[in-house]
ZADO-1210 file (C-alpha; in nm, 4 decimals, padded with zeros to 6 digits):
<atoms>
<atom x="00.0042" y="-00.0094" z="00.0132" code="MET" pos="1"/>
<atom x="00.1326" y="00.3336" z="-00.1118" code="ASN" pos="2"/>
<atom x="00.1096" y="00.5565" z="00.2055" code="THR" pos="3"/>
<atom x="00.3089" y="00.8453" z="00.0513" code="ALA" pos="4"/>
<atom x="00.1810" y="01.2148" z="00.0713" code="THR" pos="5"/>
<atom x="00.0360" y="01.2806" z="-00.2852" code="PRO" pos="6"/>
<atom x="00.2471" y="01.5991" z="-00.3989" code="ALA" pos="7"/>
<atom x="00.0920" y="01.9382" z="-00.3351" code="ARG" pos="8"/>
<atom x="-00.1018" y="02.0645" z="-00.6756" code="ALA" pos="9"/>
<atom x="00.0827" y="02.3551" z="-00.8962" code="LYS" pos="10"/>
<atom x="-00.1155" y="02.7099" z="-00.7594" code="ALA" pos="11"/>
<atom x="-00.4039" y="02.7639" z="-01.0328" code="ARG" pos="12"/>
<atom x="-00.4770" y="03.1196" z="-01.1446" code="HIS" pos="13"/>
<atom x="-00.7484" y="03.3101" z="-00.9403" code="PRO" pos="14"/>
<atom x="-00.9024" y="03.3947" z="-01.2858" code="GLN" pos="15"/>
<atom x="-00.9221" y="03.0069" z="-01.3422" code="GLU" pos="16"/>
<atom x="-01.0491" y="02.9064" z="-01.0329" code="VAL" pos="17"/>
<atom x="-01.3080" y="03.1571" z="-00.9185" code="LEU" pos="18"/>
<atom x="-01.4746" y="03.2998" z="-01.2425" code="ARG" pos="19"/>
<atom x="-01.8161" y="03.1618" z="-01.2319" code="GLY" pos="20"/>
<atom x="-02.0817" y="03.0970" z="-01.5114" code="ALA" pos="21"/>
<atom x="-02.2241" y="03.4665" z="-01.4063" code="GLN" pos="22"/>
<atom x="-01.8815" y="03.6389" z="-01.4114" code="ALA" pos="23"/>
<atom x="-01.8148" y="03.8951" z="-01.6798" code="ALA" pos="24"/>
<atom x="-01.6676" y="03.7329" z="-01.9828" code="GLY" pos="25"/>
<atom x="-01.4379" y="04.0285" z="-02.0530" code="ALA" pos="26"/>
<atom x="-01.2520" y="04.2894" z="-01.7951" code="VAL" pos="27"/>
<atom x="-01.3048" y="04.6345" z="-02.0017" code="LEU" pos="28"/>
<atom x="-01.1666" y="04.9530" z="-01.9141" code="PRO" pos="29"/>
<atom x="-01.3714" y="05.1343" z="-01.6770" code="VAL" pos="30"/>
<atom x="-01.4141" y="05.4639" z="-01.9314" code="CYS" pos="31"/>
<atom x="-01.5558" y="05.4400" z="-02.2865" code="ASP" pos="32"/>
<atom x="-01.4581" y="05.7655" z="-02.4649" code="HIS" pos="33"/>
<atom x="-01.6698" y="05.9070" z="-02.7566" code="TYR" pos="34"/>
<atom x="-01.5890" y="06.1300" z="-03.0051" code="SER" pos="35"/>
<atom x="-01.6498" y="06.1606" z="-03.3607" code="GLY" pos="36"/>
<atom x="-01.5139" y="06.4990" z="-03.4974" code="VAL" pos="37"/>
<atom x="-01.1736" y="06.4699" z="-03.6787" code="GLU" pos="38"/>
<atom x="-00.9900" y="06.6963" z="-03.4720" code="ALA" pos="39"/>
<atom x="-01.1290" y="06.5556" z="-03.1526" code="ARG" pos="40"/>
<atom x="-01.0893" y="06.1810" z="-03.2773" code="MET" pos="41"/>
<atom x="-00.7285" y="06.2494" z="-03.3281" code="ARG" pos="42"/>
<atom x="-00.6709" y="06.4186" z="-03.0016" code="LYS" pos="43"/>
<atom x="-00.8196" y="06.1311" z="-02.8015" code="SER" pos="44"/>
<atom x="-00.6061" y="05.8655" z="-02.9613" code="LEU" pos="45"/>
<atom x="-00.3203" y="06.0844" z="-02.8695" code="VAL" pos="46"/>
<atom x="-00.4309" y="06.1186" z="-02.5249" code="LEU" pos="47"/>
<atom x="-00.4836" y="05.7437" z="-02.4738" code="GLN" pos="48"/>
<atom x="-00.1436" y="05.6256" z="-02.5786" code="ALA" pos="49"/>
<atom x="-00.0238" y="05.9266" z="-02.3254" code="GLU" pos="50"/>
<atom x="-00.2159" y="05.8045" z="-02.0592" code="MET" pos="51"/>
<atom x="-00.1129" y="05.4497" z="-02.1209" code="ALA" pos="52"/>
<atom x="00.2481" y="05.5100" z="-02.0537" code="GLN" pos="53"/>
<atom x="00.1426" y="05.7105" z="-01.7589" code="GLU" pos="54"/>
<atom x="-00.0418" y="05.4386" z="-01.6102" code="PHE" pos="55"/>
<atom x="00.1294" y="05.1376" z="-01.7470" code="GLY" pos="56"/>
<atom x="-00.2174" y="05.0063" z="-01.9154" code="ALA" pos="57"/>
<atom x="-00.4446" y="05.1074" z="-02.1533" code="CYS" pos="58"/>
<atom x="-00.7198" y="05.2744" z="-01.9034" code="VAL" pos="59"/>
<atom x="-00.9484" y="05.3988" z="-02.1292" code="PHE" pos="60"/>
<atom x="-01.1405" y="05.2983" z="-02.4563" code="ASP" pos="61"/>
<atom x="-01.1769" y="05.5255" z="-02.7275" code="VAL" pos="62"/>
<atom x="-01.4851" y="05.4996" z="-02.9381" code="THR" pos="63"/>
<atom x="-01.4609" y="05.6481" z="-03.2669" code="LEU" pos="64"/>
<atom x="-01.8471" y="05.7535" z="-03.3781" code="ASP" pos="65"/>
<atom x="-02.0158" y="05.7493" z="-03.6970" code="CYS" pos="66"/>
<atom x="-02.3881" y="05.8038" z="-03.5844" code="GLU" pos="67"/>
<atom x="-02.3489" y="06.1588" z="-03.4036" code="ASP" pos="68"/>
<atom x="-01.9945" y="06.2228" z="-03.5556" code="GLY" pos="69"/>
<atom x="-02.0983" y="06.2185" z="-03.9278" code="ALA" pos="70"/>
<atom x="-02.2077" y="06.4914" z="-04.1090" code="PRO" pos="71"/>
<atom x="-02.5698" y="06.4424" z="-04.2966" code="VAL" pos="72"/>
<atom x="-02.4456" y="06.3360" z="-04.6604" code="GLY" pos="73"/>
<atom x="-02.0854" y="06.2489" z="-04.5888" code="GLY" pos="74"/>
<atom x="-02.1369" y="05.9207" z="-04.3995" code="GLU" pos="75"/>
<atom x="-01.8910" y="05.7457" z="-04.6539" code="ALA" pos="76"/>
<atom x="-01.6310" y="05.9738" z="-04.6172" code="GLU" pos="77"/>
<atom x="-01.6793" y="05.9657" z="-04.2189" code="HIS" pos="78"/>
<atom x="-01.6683" y="05.5933" z="-04.2264" code="ALA" pos="79"/>
<atom x="-01.3440" y="05.6302" z="-04.4372" code="ALA" pos="80"/>
<atom x="-01.1718" y="05.8493" z="-04.1893" code="LEU" pos="81"/>
<atom x="-01.2718" y="05.6261" z="-03.9009" code="VAL" pos="82"/>
<atom x="-01.1140" y="05.3420" z="-04.0867" code="SER" pos="83"/>
<atom x="-00.7900" y="05.5151" z="-04.1257" code="GLU" pos="84"/>
<atom x="-00.7471" y="05.6321" z="-03.7528" code="LEU" pos="85"/>
<atom x="-00.8350" y="05.3055" z="-03.6151" code="ALA" pos="86"/>
<atom x="-00.5448" y="05.1225" z="-03.8687" code="LEU" pos="87"/>
<atom x="-00.3163" y="05.4287" z="-03.6986" code="ALA" pos="88"/>
<atom x="-00.3967" y="05.4077" z="-03.3667" code="ALA" pos="89"/>
<atom x="-00.0912" y="05.3171" z="-03.1063" code="ALA" pos="90"/>
<atom x="-00.0457" y="04.9351" z="-03.0509" code="PRO" pos="91"/>
<atom x="-00.2008" y="04.7765" z="-02.7894" code="GLY" pos="92"/>
<atom x="-00.4759" y="05.0541" z="-02.7601" code="MET" pos="93"/>
<atom x="-00.8358" y="04.9634" z="-02.7545" code="ARG" pos="94"/>
<atom x="-01.0026" y="05.1504" z="-03.0290" code="VAL" pos="95"/>
<atom x="-01.4016" y="05.0762" z="-03.1326" code="GLY" pos="96"/>
<atom x="-01.6518" y="05.2385" z="-03.3506" code="VAL" pos="97"/>
<atom x="-01.9877" y="05.3409" z="-03.3190" code="ARG" pos="98"/>
<atom x="-02.1673" y="05.2773" z="-03.6480" code="VAL" pos="99"/>
<atom x="-02.5394" y="05.3854" z="-03.7703" code="HIS" pos="100"/>
<atom x="-02.8396" y="05.1790" z="-03.6248" code="PRO" pos="101"/>
<atom x="-02.9217" y="04.8927" z="-03.8278" code="VAL" pos="102"/>
<atom x="-03.2108" y="05.0212" z="-04.0069" code="ASP" pos="103"/>
<atom x="-03.0164" y="05.3147" z="-04.1221" code="HIS" pos="104"/>
<atom x="-02.9153" y="05.3174" z="-04.4912" code="PRO" pos="105"/>
<atom x="-02.5645" y="05.3933" z="-04.3804" code="SER" pos="106"/>
<atom x="-02.5343" y="05.0578" z="-04.1359" code="PHE" pos="107"/>
<atom x="-02.4289" y="04.8224" z="-04.4207" code="GLU" pos="108"/>
<atom x="-02.1620" y="05.0594" z="-04.5848" code="SER" pos="109"/>
<atom x="-02.0100" y="05.1496" z="-04.2307" code="ASP" pos="110"/>
<atom x="-01.9976" y="04.8003" z="-04.1794" code="VAL" pos="111"/>
<atom x="-01.7843" y="04.7345" z="-04.5280" code="ARG" pos="112"/>
<atom x="-01.5969" y="05.0230" z="-04.5039" code="THR" pos="113"/>
<atom x="-01.4997" y="04.9886" z="-04.0981" code="ILE" pos="114"/>
<atom x="-01.5113" y="04.6389" z="-04.0180" code="ALA" pos="115"/>
<atom x="-01.4094" y="04.4630" z="-04.3315" code="ALA" pos="116"/>
<atom x="-01.1113" y="04.6852" z="-04.3358" code="ARG" pos="117"/>
<atom x="-00.9654" y="04.7446" z="-03.9742" code="ALA" pos="118"/>
<atom x="-01.1787" y="04.4999" z="-03.7871" code="GLY" pos="119"/>
<atom x="-00.8524" y="04.3119" z="-03.7113" code="GLN" pos="120"/>
<atom x="-00.7472" y="04.6457" z="-03.5440" code="ARG" pos="121"/>
<atom x="-01.1148" y="04.7543" z="-03.3511" code="LEU" pos="122"/>
<atom x="-01.1922" y="04.6310" z="-02.9853" code="SER" pos="123"/>
<atom x="-01.5768" y="04.6627" z="-03.0412" code="HIS" pos="124"/>
<atom x="-01.8642" y="04.7577" z="-03.2881" code="MET" pos="125"/>
<atom x="-02.1123" y="04.9545" z="-03.0568" code="MET" pos="126"/>
<atom x="-02.4636" y="04.9091" z="-03.2165" code="VAL" pos="127"/>
<atom x="-02.7130" y="05.2157" z="-03.1245" code="PRO" pos="128"/>
<atom x="-03.0698" y="05.2601" z="-03.1157" code="LYS" pos="129"/>
<atom x="-03.0933" y="04.8373" z="-03.0140" code="VAL" pos="130"/>
<atom x="-03.4630" y="04.7672" z="-02.9459" code="GLU" pos="131"/>
<atom x="-03.4569" y="04.3747" z="-02.9384" code="SER" pos="132"/>
<atom x="-03.2214" y="04.1147" z="-03.0156" code="VAL" pos="133"/>
<atom x="-03.3293" y="04.0883" z="-03.3872" code="ALA" pos="134"/>
<atom x="-03.0927" y="04.3913" z="-03.4188" code="ASP" pos="135"/>
<atom x="-02.8073" y="04.2125" z="-03.2608" code="ILE" pos="136"/>
<atom x="-02.8793" y="03.9286" z="-03.5062" code="ARG" pos="137"/>
<atom x="-02.9041" y="04.1504" z="-03.8249" code="HIS" pos="138"/>
<atom x="-02.5481" y="04.3380" z="-03.6878" code="ALA" pos="139"/>
<atom x="-02.3589" y="04.0103" z="-03.6138" code="ALA" pos="140"/>
<atom x="-02.4754" y="03.8550" z="-03.9720" code="ALA" pos="141"/>
<atom x="-02.3365" y="04.1847" z="-04.1083" code="ALA" pos="142"/>
<atom x="-01.9822" y="04.1527" z="-03.9474" code="LEU" pos="143"/>
<atom x="-01.9579" y="03.7721" z="-04.0862" code="ASP" pos="144"/>
<atom x="-02.0104" y="03.8815" z="-04.3952" code="ALA" pos="145"/>
<atom x="-01.7556" y="04.0842" z="-04.4125" code="VAL" pos="146"/>
<atom x="-01.5151" y="03.8314" z="-04.2530" code="GLY" pos="147"/>
<atom x="-01.5488" y="04.0471" z="-03.9288" code="ALA" pos="148"/>
<atom x="-01.7134" y="03.7444" z="-03.6934" code="SER" pos="149"/>
<atom x="-01.4726" y="03.7837" z="-03.4592" code="ALA" pos="150"/>
<atom x="-01.5411" y="04.1434" z="-03.3520" code="LEU" pos="151"/>
<atom x="-01.7525" y="04.1709" z="-03.0145" code="PRO" pos="152"/>
<atom x="-02.0846" y="04.3249" z="-03.0222" code="LEU" pos="153"/>
<atom x="-02.1907" y="04.6452" z="-02.7626" code="GLN" pos="154"/>
<atom x="-02.5460" y="04.7243" z="-02.7671" code="ALA" pos="155"/>
<atom x="-02.7073" y="05.0800" z="-02.6978" code="LEU" pos="156"/>
<atom x="-03.0195" y="05.0758" z="-02.4960" code="ILE" pos="157"/>
<atom x="-03.2348" y="05.3570" z="-02.5709" code="GLU" pos="158"/>
<atom x="-03.6016" y="05.3224" z="-02.5242" code="SER" pos="159"/>
<atom x="-03.8465" y="05.1853" z="-02.3046" code="PRO" pos="160"/>
<atom x="-03.9009" y="04.8579" z="-02.5588" code="LEU" pos="161"/>
<atom x="-03.5422" y="04.8023" z="-02.5437" code="ALA" pos="162"/>
<atom x="-03.5057" y="04.7970" z="-02.1620" code="VAL" pos="163"/>
<atom x="-03.7819" y="04.5619" z="-02.1859" code="HIS" pos="164"/>
<atom x="-03.5494" y="04.3304" z="-02.4219" code="HIS" pos="165"/>
<atom x="-03.2480" y="04.3771" z="-02.2151" code="ALA" pos="166"/>
<atom x="-03.2160" y="04.0672" z="-02.0723" code="PHE" pos="167"/>
<atom x="-03.2871" y="03.8831" z="-02.4044" code="GLU" pos="168"/>
<atom x="-03.0405" y="04.1091" z="-02.6061" code="ILE" pos="169"/>
<atom x="-02.7785" y="04.0686" z="-02.2713" code="ALA" pos="170"/>
<atom x="-02.7720" y="03.6998" z="-02.3648" code="ALA" pos="171"/>
<atom x="-02.6546" y="03.7074" z="-02.7195" code="HIS" pos="172"/>
<atom x="-02.3379" y="03.5358" z="-02.6957" code="PRO" pos="173"/>
<atom x="-02.1857" y="03.8405" z="-02.9546" code="ARG" pos="174"/>
<atom x="-02.2996" y="04.0831" z="-02.6734" code="VAL" pos="175"/>
<atom x="-01.9617" y="04.1920" z="-02.4655" code="GLN" pos="176"/>
<atom x="-02.1699" y="04.5030" z="-02.2958" code="SER" pos="177"/>
<atom x="-02.5048" y="04.7034" z="-02.2686" code="LEU" pos="178"/>
<atom x="-02.4751" y="05.0373" z="-02.2551" code="SER" pos="179"/>
<atom x="-02.7615" y="05.3026" z="-02.1291" code="PHE" pos="180"/>
<atom x="-02.8405" y="05.5762" z="-02.3721" code="GLY" pos="181"/>
<atom x="-02.9964" y="05.8597" z="-02.1235" code="LEU" pos="182"/>
<atom x="-03.0619" y="06.1157" z="-02.3662" code="MET" pos="183"/>
<atom x="-03.2976" y="05.9699" z="-02.6173" code="ASP" pos="184"/>
<atom x="-03.4316" y="05.7148" z="-02.3193" code="PHE" pos="185"/>
<atom x="-03.5808" y="06.0380" z="-02.1922" code="VAL" pos="186"/>
<atom x="-03.6867" y="06.1957" z="-02.5284" code="SER" pos="187"/>
<atom x="-03.8176" y="05.8486" z="-02.6224" code="ALA" pos="188"/>
<atom x="-04.1184" y="05.9298" z="-02.3345" code="HIS" pos="189"/>
<atom x="-04.2898" y="06.1935" z="-02.5162" code="ALA" pos="190"/>
<atom x="-04.2499" y="06.4664" z="-02.2520" code="GLY" pos="191"/>
<atom x="-04.3747" y="06.2289" z="-01.9528" code="ALA" pos="192"/>
<atom x="-03.9813" y="06.2663" z="-01.8125" code="ILE" pos="193"/>
<atom x="-03.8827" y="06.6167" z="-01.7489" code="PRO" pos="194"/>
<atom x="-03.5681" y="06.7618" z="-01.9073" code="ALA" pos="195"/>
<atom x="-03.4332" y="06.7186" z="-01.5392" code="GLN" pos="196"/>
<atom x="-03.4110" y="06.3384" z="-01.6011" code="GLY" pos="197"/>
<atom x="-03.1161" y="06.4044" z="-01.8019" code="MET" pos="198"/>
<atom x="-02.9161" y="06.6159" z="-01.5836" code="ALA" pos="199"/>
<atom x="-02.6407" y="06.4583" z="-01.3479" code="ALA" pos="200"/>
<atom x="-02.8691" y="06.4657" z="-01.0258" code="ASP" pos="201"/>
<atom x="-03.2129" y="06.4325" z="-01.1781" code="GLY" pos="202"/>
<atom x="-03.1026" y="06.0910" z="-01.3643" code="GLN" pos="203"/>
<atom x="-03.0572" y="05.9415" z="-01.0576" code="PHE" pos="204"/>
<atom x="-03.3913" y="06.0731" z="-00.8859" code="THR" pos="205"/>
<atom x="-03.6519" y="06.0406" z="-01.1484" code="HIS" pos="206"/>
<atom x="-03.8300" y="05.6692" z="-01.1027" code="PRO" pos="207"/>
<atom x="-03.8372" y="05.5673" z="-01.4821" code="LEU" pos="208"/>
<atom x="-03.4511" y="05.6531" z="-01.5036" code="VAL" pos="209"/>
<atom x="-03.3618" y="05.4965" z="-01.2173" code="VAL" pos="210"/>
<atom x="-03.5689" y="05.1731" z="-01.3069" code="ARG" pos="211"/>
<atom x="-03.4207" y="05.1901" z="-01.6550" code="ALA" pos="212"/>
<atom x="-03.0700" y="05.2043" z="-01.5120" code="LYS" pos="213"/>
<atom x="-03.1359" y="04.9023" z="-01.2875" code="LEU" pos="214"/>
<atom x="-03.2773" y="04.6566" z="-01.5240" code="GLU" pos="215"/>
<atom x="-03.0031" y="04.7437" z="-01.7694" code="ILE" pos="216"/>
<atom x="-02.7214" y="04.6753" z="-01.5216" code="ALA" pos="217"/>
<atom x="-02.9142" y="04.3683" z="-01.3977" code="SER" pos="218"/>
<atom x="-02.9521" y="04.1898" z="-01.7435" code="ALA" pos="219"/>
<atom x="-02.5982" y="04.2695" z="-01.8130" code="ALA" pos="220"/>
<atom x="-02.4683" y="04.0845" z="-01.4935" code="HIS" pos="221"/>
<atom x="-02.7136" y="03.8167" z="-01.5299" code="ALA" pos="222"/>
<atom x="-02.5263" y="03.7298" z="-01.8362" code="HIS" pos="223"/>
<atom x="-02.1588" y="03.7939" z="-01.7875" code="GLY" pos="224"/>
<atom x="-02.1769" y="04.0864" z="-01.9636" code="LYS" pos="225"/>
<atom x="-02.0194" y="04.4838" z="-01.9013" code="VAL" pos="226"/>
<atom x="-02.2944" y="04.7351" z="-01.7796" code="PRO" pos="227"/>
<atom x="-02.1719" y="05.0881" z="-01.9217" code="SER" pos="228"/>
<atom x="-02.3359" y="05.3960" z="-01.7634" code="HIS" pos="229"/>
<atom x="-02.4706" y="05.6880" z="-01.9730" code="SER" pos="230"/>
<atom x="-02.3022" y="06.0318" z="-02.0343" code="VAL" pos="231"/>
<atom x="-02.3086" y="06.3666" z="-01.8124" code="VAL" pos="232"/>
<atom x="-02.3479" y="06.6570" z="-02.0308" code="THR" pos="233"/>
<atom x="-02.2608" y="06.9271" z="-01.7826" code="GLU" pos="234"/>
<atom x="-01.8955" y="06.8795" z="-01.9322" code="ILE" pos="235"/>
<atom x="-01.7360" y="07.1724" z="-01.7534" code="ASP" pos="236"/>
<atom x="-01.8688" y="07.0571" z="-01.4254" code="ASP" pos="237"/>
<atom x="-01.6320" y="06.7894" z="-01.2799" code="LEU" pos="238"/>
<atom x="-01.7940" y="06.7687" z="-00.9312" code="ALA" pos="239"/>
<atom x="-02.0924" y="06.6566" z="-01.0883" code="ALA" pos="240"/>
<atom x="-01.9482" y="06.4197" z="-01.3433" code="ILE" pos="241"/>
<atom x="-01.7276" y="06.2574" z="-00.9953" code="SER" pos="242"/>
<atom x="-02.0509" y="06.2211" z="-00.8188" code="ALA" pos="243"/>
<atom x="-02.2332" y="06.0283" z="-01.1175" code="ALA" pos="244"/>
<atom x="-01.9711" y="05.8151" z="-01.1400" code="ALA" pos="245"/>
<atom x="-01.9832" y="05.7397" z="-00.8159" code="ARG" pos="246"/>
<atom x="-02.3350" y="05.6566" z="-00.8044" code="ARG" pos="247"/>
<atom x="-02.3040" y="05.4674" z="-01.1009" code="ALA" pos="248"/>
<atom x="-02.0161" y="05.2434" z="-00.9403" code="ALA" pos="249"/>
<atom x="-02.1154" y="05.2296" z="-00.5953" code="HIS" pos="250"/>
<atom x="-02.5056" y="05.2393" z="-00.6007" code="GLN" pos="251"/>
<atom x="-02.6395" y="05.1128" z="-00.9717" code="PHE" pos="252"/>
<atom x="-02.3987" y="04.8149" z="-01.0519" code="GLY" pos="253"/>
<atom x="-02.2090" y="04.9580" z="-01.3336" code="TYR" pos="254"/>
<atom x="-01.8657" y="04.8690" z="-01.3978" code="THR" pos="255"/>
<atom x="-01.7776" y="05.1204" z="-01.7184" code="ARG" pos="256"/>
<atom x="-01.9057" y="05.4588" z="-01.8109" code="MET" pos="257"/>
<atom x="-01.9157" y="05.6835" z="-02.0771" code="TRP" pos="258"/>
<atom x="-01.7014" y="06.0113" z="-02.0963" code="SER" pos="259"/>
<atom x="-01.7960" y="06.2605" z="-02.3866" code="ILE" pos="260"/>
<atom x="-01.5092" y="06.5095" z="-02.2966" code="HIS" pos="261"/>
<atom x="-01.1394" y="06.4645" z="-02.2361" code="PRO" pos="262"/>
<atom x="-01.1798" y="06.6009" z="-01.8944" code="ASN" pos="263"/>
<atom x="-01.4336" y="06.3603" z="-01.7808" code="GLN" pos="264"/>
<atom x="-01.1939" y="06.0549" z="-01.8056" code="ILE" pos="265"/>
<atom x="-00.9811" y="06.0930" z="-01.5175" code="ARG" pos="266"/>
<atom x="-01.3113" y="06.1785" z="-01.2644" code="PRO" pos="267"/>
<atom x="-01.4402" y="05.8256" z="-01.3834" code="ILE" pos="268"/>
<atom x="-01.0958" y="05.6740" z="-01.3652" code="LEU" pos="269"/>
<atom x="-01.0961" y="05.7660" z="-01.0115" code="GLN" pos="270"/>
<atom x="-01.4476" y="05.6725" z="-00.9273" code="ALA" pos="271"/>
<atom x="-01.4301" y="05.3073" z="-01.0533" code="PHE" pos="272"/>
<atom x="-01.0852" y="05.2428" z="-00.9074" code="ALA" pos="273"/>
<atom x="-01.0787" y="05.0789" z="-00.5518" code="PRO" pos="274"/>
<atom x="-00.8754" y="05.2436" z="-00.3070" code="ASP" pos="275"/>
<atom x="-00.5696" y="05.1303" z="-00.1714" code="GLU" pos="276"/>
<atom x="-00.7404" y="04.9746" z="00.1618" code="SER" pos="277"/>
<atom x="-00.9799" y="04.8089" z="-00.0756" code="GLN" pos="278"/>
<atom x="-00.6448" y="04.6643" z="-00.2643" code="ILE" pos="279"/>
<atom x="-00.4699" y="04.5651" z="00.0297" code="ALA" pos="280"/>
<atom x="-00.7459" y="04.3839" z="00.1718" code="ALA" pos="281"/>
<atom x="-00.8261" y="04.1794" z="-00.1233" code="ALA" pos="282"/>
<atom x="-00.4351" y="04.1122" z="-00.1750" code="VAL" pos="283"/>
<atom x="-00.3986" y="03.9924" z="00.1649" code="GLU" pos="284"/>
<atom x="-00.7478" y="03.7620" z="00.1370" code="ILE" pos="285"/>
<atom x="-00.6461" y="03.6306" z="-00.1984" code="LEU" pos="286"/>
<atom x="-00.2876" y="03.5334" z="-00.0972" code="LEU" pos="287"/>
<atom x="-00.4242" y="03.3812" z="00.1828" code="ALA" pos="288"/>
<atom x="-00.6830" y="03.1746" z="-00.0265" code="GLY" pos="289"/>
<atom x="-00.3771" y="03.0733" z="-00.2827" code="GLU" pos="290"/>
<atom x="-00.1879" y="02.9010" z="00.0139" code="ARG" pos="291"/>
<atom x="-00.5134" y="02.7061" z="00.0799" code="ALA" pos="292"/>
<atom x="-00.5445" y="02.6258" z="-00.2838" code="ASP" pos="293"/>
<atom x="-00.9068" y="02.7997" z="-00.2825" code="TRP" pos="294"/>
<atom x="-01.0378" y="02.6243" z="00.0014" code="ALA" pos="295"/>
<atom x="-01.2206" y="02.8281" z="00.2637" code="PRO" pos="296"/>
<atom x="-01.0052" y="03.0641" z="00.5060" code="VAL" pos="297"/>
<atom x="-01.0475" y="03.2333" z="00.8253" code="ARG" pos="298"/>
<atom x="-00.8863" y="03.5752" z="00.8252" code="HIS" pos="299"/>
<atom x="-00.9168" y="03.8489" z="01.0553" code="GLY" pos="300"/>
<atom x="-01.2272" y="03.6484" z="01.2244" code="GLY" pos="301"/>
<atom x="-01.4097" y="03.6180" z="00.9133" code="VAL" pos="302"/>
<atom x="-01.4661" y="03.3322" z="00.6925" code="LEU" pos="303"/>
<atom x="-01.3770" y="03.3465" z="00.3307" code="HIS" pos="304"/>
<atom x="-01.4583" y="03.0817" z="00.0290" code="ASP" pos="305"/>
<atom x="-01.4926" y="03.1088" z="-00.3305" code="ARG" pos="306"/>
<atom x="-01.7548" y="03.3351" z="-00.3220" code="ALA" pos="307"/>
<atom x="-01.5968" y="03.6064" z="-00.1512" code="SER" pos="308"/>
<atom x="-01.2392" y="03.5304" z="-00.3013" code="TYR" pos="309"/>
<atom x="-01.4371" y="03.6021" z="-00.6503" code="ARG" pos="310"/>
<atom x="-01.5516" y="03.9142" z="-00.5074" code="HIS" pos="311"/>
<atom x="-01.1969" y="04.0455" z="-00.4133" code="PHE" pos="312"/>
<atom x="-01.0444" y="03.9161" z="-00.7319" code="TRP" pos="313"/>
<atom x="-01.2778" y="04.1635" z="-00.9287" code="GLN" pos="314"/>
<atom x="-01.1676" y="04.4617" z="-00.7062" code="VAL" pos="315"/>
<atom x="-00.8110" y="04.3594" z="-00.8498" code="LEU" pos="316"/>
<atom x="-00.9147" y="04.3337" z="-01.1687" code="GLU" pos="317"/>
<atom x="-01.0355" y="04.7009" z="-01.1570" code="ARG" pos="318"/>
<atom x="-00.7664" y="04.8002" z="-00.9818" code="ALA" pos="319"/>
<atom x="-00.5347" y="04.6529" z="-01.2816" code="HIS" pos="320"/>
<atom x="-00.7922" y="04.8057" z="-01.5301" code="ALA" pos="321"/>
<atom x="-00.7720" y="05.1524" z="-01.4044" code="THR" pos="322"/>
<atom x="-00.3847" y="05.1578" z="-01.3791" code="GLY" pos="323"/>
<atom x="-00.3786" y="05.1095" z="-00.9852" code="GLN" pos="324"/>
<atom x="-00.0462" y="04.9751" z="-00.8222" code="HIS" pos="325"/>
<atom x="-00.0047" y="04.6094" z="-00.7241" code="LEU" pos="326"/>
<atom x="00.2239" y="04.4715" z="-00.5090" code="PRO" pos="327"/>
<atom x="00.4735" y="04.2194" z="-00.6809" code="LEU" pos="328"/>
<atom x="00.2710" y="03.9004" z="-00.5065" code="ASP" pos="329"/>
<atom x="-00.0748" y="04.0286" z="-00.6707" code="ALA" pos="330"/>
<atom x="00.0883" y="04.1537" z="-00.9732" code="ALA" pos="331"/>
<atom x="00.2088" y="03.8231" z="-01.1056" code="ARG" pos="332"/>
<atom x="-00.1140" y="03.7569" z="-01.1482" code="TRP" pos="333"/>
<atom x="-00.1818" y="04.0213" z="-01.4304" code="PHE" pos="334"/>
<atom x="00.1494" y="03.9074" z="-01.6070" code="GLN" pos="335"/>
<atom x="00.1120" y="03.7694" z="-01.9567" code="SER" pos="336"/>
<atom x="00.2520" y="03.4636" z="-01.8110" code="ARG" pos="337"/>
<atom x="00.1223" y="03.3359" z="-01.4567" code="PHE" pos="338"/>
<atom x="00.3937" y="03.2773" z="-01.2095" code="VAL" pos="339"/>
<atom x="00.2947" y="03.0651" z="-00.9093" code="PRO" pos="340"/>
</atoms>
């Protein structure tokens, strides 16, 4: 009879052990910056590369906008420009595109011009005015037809009907993220929601807007997708963007938020980033779990198991995505090759 003690299993990466069926399939930068005017698109791409150098990671996406950025009658030329800018972006930077809605005359040409030519360089394609999962199927088929079947789709939820279908939309395997389109959602109510519902504070208090935000966040989390919060239009009020970002992150379950002005990017990063005490606690608990081969442990008088480990792993993922400093014994988990 062999009574030798079996060799201890090699340490497994937290992501391998802790990702449950409902955990997000992708960890995206917490800020998605939109621009559509040529000069601003170019400046956004330069700023993205500069901040990547500063933080040691690409900390925000740049989404080049065809829907609101293209002048009427100049859609084809704008799509060609977006394609050129995406191809010229600095290596390692995340660049996406918002095309026209699937029922717009320019949708198919957007896809042919941009996805067919620069699809391998894009991080995502945002589809606006999504009303049902049929719109997602339409967009996915259009991408498949031009050889861009690997390009993730993001869906912009902008109407009461779209909110009603949010869970079905989030369930589609090509959908990576759901975004809330505040302005169109309010205007879709034919004046039933006052203009204050679009303001930085009113969008967190009007019941219909609050309900929509919660439904979208819940739908995204139910299917392991990333919920992305709506815009703040008071672009000169940095206190307003900071307060809105904190509420989106800490009260409404969002893990990502739109920026529409460069001044909004850093407040969003700060609001969504865990603080030093959260990072330190997460590192301690995860290291204790790793030493126990992810069995339950008692740490600081509190029992932790894989459910709480998963939460603290997500804290570290957000820390990494926002360029926060991690101690070496935790930073190794984010290296291209895991070192146990």
